[in-house]
C-alpha angles and dihedrals in degrees: 000000000000112000115223121226119219122228097255093050090049091049092051090049092050093049090048091051091050091049093050094046091048091052092049090048091046091057092063095043105030128096091255102139143026107316094000128259107031089336091290100130088226123123107194115208094006123130112191116170117288090208116047095194108103094007101089105130098177142346123197135180115251131187120254120286143118102226113121118239117255126200129214126161108322094335137092116202130197140147130235147167117253109186103304096338128096109220141187115215131196122195134188103249093211097056107012091237117149110256098182144340129207127185123214117236113275113266142158108286121235121237112259134183116256089249091054132066139220086240105050106120112093119233124248119219134190134173093283108031151007120232124202132186128204118184089216094055116011132234129348128184127201134174118239091270091058098256112145112245100178143332133208120194113216125186114249115260116239116239138131098252106034132241121326109147117110131215121250133194131237116180108302093346134089114212124206131176114218105187115173141185091213121095128233113260112287091358142105094218123089132255090237117136145148119232136194118206133191106258092215099057110001094248117154113259098176140343128202121193119227097196097169095048126094130188119330135168103204124118115229124238139196115247112205115190137158106298100007156020129233134191103231122205124181113209136169108307096347144057119216135202118209133185102266094219103040105023092234113155113247111169145346140199123208135197103086129121128264095257110074105189109134125076122234123246131200136217143127090036093301143097116229121207128177135187134175116174116222095347094297108169127213134337088261088074117197111198095186098090089051093049090048088052090054092048088066084081092052098105098173095047097234092132090248132093114228124207088244091057093067108117132186092279097046112130142129107287120241098168111029093185090070124077122251109269093036109125091238098044099098152323108344115253129201116265092223105093095221094049091043091054091049091051092047091051091052091048092048094051092048090063099035094079097169091047095228093134096254140096110223126191092250093051092047095048092048091051094045097048093050097043103037122120127264107249107199146150117205130192110210128194120219124253134045134099131248121356105000097171093118097039109038107037108104097185143340135207131200102188131091093008115170123223105207109003114085120232120259124218117204131159096340097317136098118217120204128183122191140179114298092041097276114157118196132188120204130192100243094207098050106022091235120150107240099183145342116204135174114235093200096243110115126202129041131342116208101156116085120235119258130194138209133161092004094304129112120219116205127178125195125213087250091059102257110144115201125193114203130179116242117241114029111023117268123155103215104176145351128199126185113215089187088221130090117268115197102156135070116263123241127228137204135168096299107000144073114205116203125189112205129180094283107006147050113222129198117199108186134186110245119232 
């Protein structure tokens, strides 16, 4: 006997089907992970305000942290540090009101650089759950009402800056890179690995060792191309492609610097990867700003730096535009005074080649030009097995390379923003530099660019937000938040969400 369905039951079923399908569709297109859909920084179909002035919908205080906000459904998720607790926070995106707060179990905190945070990895959200990663604890999973679903303690990885990589999703799996400076027991290879976990319960699905990799801070991405899909992980000196379902290593490309911070992006049939160690600028390297930064320690004005002139903040400069003592000024030093002095002595003697107790300009320049990073942008074609550096790199560029912000691909162009507020556009097919323009915001840029409705949004560490048209350069609008911005903004249909040092801001297009 065929059972008939009344009109109201059918209507309820249809509405439920629409809701489920919209949530599934939203997962692939929503800003549910670091840099939005597949880490691209692109928000298709979204129209946040081009001018932020007059469009502030709400502004709320948030605890310290460097995780970027993610958006799913009517919720915004981020992580933070409250006192000595690591917390996950959910907010109503319409009003900014706190929906729920959950604290991670207490654990031994990892050591992090002063410019980093204990809450830097960005959450990942899907239609059922939100997943957060703390380097000091491991993974935690909650449903959208804040109820804990599972947890998985993971030992903190050892590296000089602290954890920064974020989890991503792939089907029913959660993927996390666990690169590490520490070696395996009784071995000279590292503990580094990438793992895939079951989203529903946190069980291990597969694990792939990365024995030649050391610490990195990049978030992985999925590269879909004609005929295949690879899990792409950028590590120190090399980018790898893995089988997205099994984790088997497929290919790699070398020639990058030691510090893997940015995340790759894809477009025009290519993968684009950038690296710039320690803020080193272009291939036409100018050592003068770095030498002038060192001369700040020259107390007697003899244009040399004596061993006795090393102070607490003495280090090798990475970013000469910053003052000594700033967390980003130079090579990180231990906080313990005895260990810091030992490290400083070793650094001093490595440059003082004639052992006369002084750094001279010639010694410093010789050391800098032989030890500087390898700023580079590479365009990589899909396919191949093993090391494909010589066979699958279409072009490479050494100018206008960012240190922390990831590149953005949009409509055939790559957009790069680097310290000093320099925005560059590159022809993605040819590798030709189309323009380099100064945005007017000095200092560092840590937040990656994002794009919606043919407009780029760029935030400086000092809190200057610039809106630039895509295509030919046109600066449309600038807004000074007067508060540091170190994390990438999030976008939805009508809103840009910006996390500053102390607040979360929602700028929304008015109907």
